C-alpha positions in Angstrom: -202.4 66.4 -190.5 -201.3 66.4 -194.1 -203.7 65.3 -196.8 -201.1 63.2 -198.5 -200.1 61.1 -195.5 -199.5 57.4 -196.0 -199.8 56.2 -192.5 -202.9 55.2 -190.4 -204.9 58.0 -188.9 -204.0 56.6 -185.3 -200.5 57.8 -185.8 -201.6 61.4 -186.2 -201.4 62.3 -182.4 -197.8 60.8 -182.2 -196.7 62.6 -185.4 -198.1 65.8 -183.8 -196.4 65.2 -180.5 -193.0 64.6 -182.1 -193.3 67.5 -184.6 -194.0 70.0 -181.7 -190.7 69.0 -180.1 -188.1 71.9 -179.8 -185.2 69.9 -180.7 -183.5 66.4 -181.3 -182.9 65.9 -177.7 -186.6 66.4 -176.9 -187.5 63.8 -179.6 -184.9 61.4 -178.2 -186.6 61.7 -174.7 -189.9 60.9 -176.4 -188.5 58.0 -178.2 -187.2 56.8 -174.8 -190.7 57.0 -173.2 -192.3 55.1 -176.2 -189.5 52.5 -175.7 -190.4 52.0 -172.1 -194.1 51.6 -172.8 -193.8 49.4 -175.8 -197.2 47.5 -175.9 -195.7 44.8 -178.2 -192.2 43.8 -177.2 -190.2 40.9 -178.6 -188.3 39.6 -175.4 -184.5 39.0 -175.6 -185.2 35.3 -175.0 -187.1 35.3 -178.3 -184.3 36.9 -180.4 -182.8 34.6 -183.0 -181.1 34.7 -186.3 -184.4 34.4 -188.2 -185.9 37.5 -186.7 -182.9 39.7 -186.6 -182.9 43.0 -188.6 -179.6 43.1 -190.6 -178.1 46.4 -191.4 -179.1 47.9 -188.0 -176.3 49.4 -185.8 -177.8 47.9 -182.7 -179.2 44.4 -182.2 -182.7 44.5 -183.4 -185.2 41.8 -183.9 -188.7 41.9 -185.4 -191.4 39.2 -185.4 -194.5 39.6 -187.6 -197.7 37.4 -187.6 -201.4 37.6 -188.0 -204.0 37.7 -185.2 -207.1 35.5 -185.3 -208.9 38.0 -187.4 -206.2 38.2 -190.0 -204.8 41.5 -188.8 -201.1 42.3 -188.8 -199.2 42.0 -185.6 -195.5 43.3 -185.3 -193.5 42.7 -182.2 -190.0 44.1 -181.9 -187.0 44.3 -179.6 -183.7 46.0 -179.5 -180.8 46.6 -177.2 -180.9 50.4 -177.9 -183.6 52.5 -176.5 -183.7 54.7 -179.5 -184.4 51.7 -181.8 -186.8 50.2 -179.3 -188.7 53.5 -179.3 -188.8 53.5 -183.1 -190.1 49.9 -183.1 -192.8 50.8 -180.6 -194.1 53.6 -182.7 -194.0 51.4 -185.8 -195.9 48.7 -184.0 -198.6 51.2 -183.1 -198.7 52.2 -186.7 -199.0 48.8 -188.2 -200.7 46.6 -185.5 -204.2 45.6 -186.2 -204.0 46.8 -189.9 -204.5 44.6 -193.0 -201.2 43.0 -194.0 -201.7 44.3 -197.5 -202.0 47.8 -196.2 -198.9 47.4 -194.1 -196.9 46.0 -197.1 -197.7 49.3 -199.0 -197.3 51.8 -196.1 -194.5 54.4 -196.3 -192.2 55.3 -193.5 -193.1 58.9 -194.2 -194.4 59.4 -190.7 -190.8 59.3 -189.4 -190.0 62.2 -191.6 -193.1 64.1 -190.6 -192.1 63.6 -186.9 -188.6 65.0 -187.4 -187.1 61.8 -186.4 -185.2 60.8 -189.4 -183.5 64.2 -189.5 -182.6 63.7 -185.8 -181.1 60.2 -186.3 -177.4 59.5 -187.3 -177.1 58.2 -190.8 -176.5 54.7 -189.5 -179.6 54.8 -187.1 -181.7 56.2 -189.9 -180.5 53.4 -192.2 -181.3 50.9 -189.5 -184.8 52.3 -189.1 -185.4 51.9 -192.9 -184.1 48.4 -192.9 -186.4 47.6 -190.0 -189.4 49.2 -191.8 -188.5 47.3 -195.1 -188.3 44.0 -193.1 -191.9 44.8 -191.7 -193.2 45.5 -195.1 -191.7 42.3 -196.6 -193.2 40.3 -193.8 -196.5 41.9 -194.4 -196.4 41.1 -198.0 -195.8 37.4 -197.4 -198.5 37.3 -194.8 -201.0 39.1 -197.0 -200.8 36.1 -199.4 -201.6 38.4 -202.3 -205.0 39.6 -200.9 
């Protein structure tokens, strides 16, 4: 992987898997697979105004907290499979990390995966809004550590 990456090493296999895709449709299929096996979903009954991601084309919600060891935990849910897949990959990236690390993390992994160029402008903007929301929540949860 690239030396200048600004994402956790645990994302490298996913970045490689997506960057090896032939075209956008193949990337979408992979996103659908990640959406189906999201390990930290936010169920629709937990969706509310406070955890809604504004500026997203679909209905998307994010809940961020700390585990008992003080590590960051992100749970996400969306009514669109593409968005759900993006949330699943983002949660893989950030879960278990220090909140201060998450607050400084870059969404460059999506560019490296070829995802951002495969998304419509409104979906790409929605992804960035979701990622920014996660960073903001991480900054609050880090308490300046």
